[in-house]
C-alpha positions in Angstrom: 25.8 -53.3 -80.9 23.3 -54.9 -79.1 20.3 -54.6 -80.8 17.0 -52.7 -79.4 14.2 -56.2 -79.7 16.8 -57.6 -77.5 16.8 -54.7 -74.8 13.4 -54.7 -75.0 13.0 -58.5 -74.5 15.3 -58.3 -71.3 13.6 -55.3 -70.0 10.3 -57.4 -70.6 11.5 -60.3 -68.6 13.5 -58.7 -65.8 10.7 -56.5 -64.6 7.9 -60.1 -64.9 11.0 -61.6 -62.4 10.1 -58.7 -60.6 6.6 -58.9 -60.7 7.1 -62.9 -60.3 9.8 -62.2 -57.0 7.1 -59.5 -56.0 4.2 -62.3 -55.5 6.1 -64.4 -53.8 7.4 -62.3 -51.7 4.1 -61.3 -51.2 2.4 -64.9 -50.7 5.3 -65.7 -48.3 4.3 -62.8 -46.2 0.7 -63.8 -46.0 1.8 -67.1 -45.2 4.0 -65.7 -42.2 0.8 -63.0 -41.3 -1.2 -65.8 -40.5 1.3 -68.6 -38.3 1.4 -65.5 -36.4 -2.1 -65.0 -36.6 -3.3 -68.2 -35.3 -0.2 -68.2 -32.3 -1.8 -64.8 -31.7 -4.8 -66.4 -31.4 -3.6 -69.6 -29.3 -1.8 -68.1 -26.8 -5.1 -65.5 -26.4 -7.1 -68.8 -26.2 -4.5 -70.0 -23.4 -5.1 -66.7 -21.5 -8.8 -66.6 -21.6 -8.2 -70.2 -20.1 -5.6 -69.4 -17.3 -8.1 -66.8 -16.3 -11.4 -68.6 -16.2 -9.0 -71.5 -14.6 -8.3 -68.8 -11.6 -11.4 -68.2 -11.2 -12.8 -71.8 -10.9 -9.4 -73.0 -8.7 -10.3 -69.8 -6.4 -12.4 -70.0 -3.2 -14.5 -67.4 -3.9 -16.0 -70.0 -6.5 -15.7 -73.1 -4.5 -17.9 -70.8 -2.5 -20.5 -69.9 -4.6 -20.8 -73.1 -6.6 -21.2 -74.7 -3.0 -23.8 -72.5 -1.5 -25.8 -72.5 -4.9 -26.1 -76.2 -5.2 -26.2 -77.8 -1.9 -27.3 -74.4 0.4 -30.0 -73.3 -1.6 -32.8 -75.6 -1.3 -35.7 -75.3 -4.1 -36.6 -76.8 -7.2 -38.8 -74.7 -8.6 -38.6 -70.7 -9.7 -41.5 -70.0 -7.4 -39.4 -71.3 -4.1 -36.1 -69.9 -5.4 -38.1 -66.4 -5.4 -39.2 -66.7 -1.9 -36.4 -67.9 -0.5 -33.2 -66.6 -2.4 -34.9 -63.9 -4.6 -32.8 -60.6 -5.0 -35.0 -58.4 -2.4 -35.1 -61.7 0.0 -32.0 -62.8 0.5 -29.2 -60.6 -0.9 -26.5 -63.0 -0.9 -28.0 -65.6 -2.1 -28.9 -63.8 -5.2 -25.8 -62.8 -5.4 -24.3 -65.9 -5.4 -26.6 -67.5 -8.1 -26.3 -64.6 -9.9 -22.3 -65.0 -10.2 -22.5 -68.7 -10.7 -24.3 -68.6 -13.2 -22.7 -65.5 -15.1 -19.5 -67.4 -14.8 -21.2 -70.1 -17.4 -22.7 -67.7 -19.5 -19.1 -66.5 -20.3 -17.6 -69.7 -20.4 -20.2 -70.9 -22.6 -19.9 -67.8 -25.0 -16.2 -68.4 -25.4 -17.1 -72.1 -26.4 -19.4 -71.0 -29.0 -17.0 -68.8 -30.4 -14.4 -71.3 -30.6 -11.9 -69.1 -28.3 -11.9 -72.6 -26.1 -12.7 -75.5 -27.2 -15.5 -78.3 -25.8 -12.4 -80.6 -25.6 -10.8 -78.3 -23.0 -13.8 -77.6 -21.6 -14.3 -81.5 -20.5 -10.8 -81.9 -19.3 -10.8 -79.3 -16.9 -13.9 -79.1 -15.6 -16.2 -81.6 -13.7 -19.1 -82.9 -16.1 -21.4 -83.1 -12.3 -19.9 -79.8 -12.0 -22.1 -78.8 -14.8 -24.4 -80.9 -14.5 -24.9 -79.7 -10.8 -25.5 -76.1 -11.8 -27.5 -76.4 -14.8 -29.6 -78.2 -12.8 -29.9 -76.1 -9.8 -30.5 -73.1 -12.0 -32.4 -74.2 -15.0 -36.3 -73.9 -13.7 -34.8 -70.9 -12.7 -33.4 -69.5 -15.7 -36.2 -71.0 -17.8 -39.2 -68.9 -16.1 -37.1 -65.4 -16.6 -36.6 -66.2 -19.9 -40.5 -66.8 -19.8 -41.0 -64.2 -18.1 -39.1 -61.1 -19.3 -39.5 -62.7 -23.0 -35.6 -63.0 -23.6 -35.1 -66.4 -25.1 -31.9 -66.0 -25.6 -31.1 -65.3 -21.9 -28.0 -67.5 -20.5 -28.5 -69.6 -23.8 -24.5 -69.7 -24.2 -24.7 -71.9 -20.8 -28.2 -74.0 -21.7 -25.6 -74.3 -25.5 -22.9 -75.7 -23.7 -24.9 -78.5 -21.0 -26.2 -79.7 -24.1 -23.2 -80.1 -25.9 -21.8 -81.6 -23.6 -24.9 -83.9 -23.1 -24.8 -84.6 -27.1 -21.3 -85.7 -26.2 -21.6 -88.0 -23.5 -25.0 -89.4 -23.5 -23.6 -91.7 -20.3 -23.5 -88.8 -18.5 -28.0 -88.8 -18.7 -26.9 -91.2 -15.9 -25.5 -89.1 -13.5 -28.3 -86.5 -14.4 -30.6 -88.7 -13.4 -29.0 -89.2 -10.0 -28.3 -85.8 -9.3 -31.8 -84.7 -9.7 -32.8 -88.2 -7.4 -30.2 -86.4 -4.3 -31.4 -82.9 -4.8 -35.3 -83.6 -4.6 -34.1 -85.6 -1.8 -32.1 -82.9 0.0 -35.5 -80.3 -0.6 -37.4 -83.1 0.7 -35.4 -83.6 3.8 -35.3 -80.1 4.1 -38.7 -79.2 4.5 -39.3 -82.3 6.7 -36.7 -80.6 8.9 -38.4 -76.9 9.4 
């Protein structure tokens, strides 16, 4: 006959093994959930990037980019307001707002780690980023001052600054581009 103490010992061991098995199952389940969450996050990031690139590759974006970067002829906020402001030229303003907003969203996704800077660098031409920021900077800075809104389009500026930090050689590109903007501005002024 089995002693009561032996039965108690076996029952304690079985209970302990049950707790141990449950703990192992719990740890494995947590690891599996983390892997699934990571895969879901990567899938979402890829989806976000695909959607952004669809916009970036569209004819509408190209037309908007070209209008703001090459057609809108201004160097200061006052010139922009006079010739392209919302009350004077709604189409030009709409293009300006769409372009700035697109970059603000991309910068926000970058800041929240929903897209990586490496991916932005591989899919978005550095010159394009420089061209857009340099074009819109005087207006954005004046809006911040005028409306006491320091955070206005800060994600776009964050993306631009991060890119410039990572690529100091791009400062040369920026200098050349700025010179071209000024020359373009001057040539258009002298034509009128």
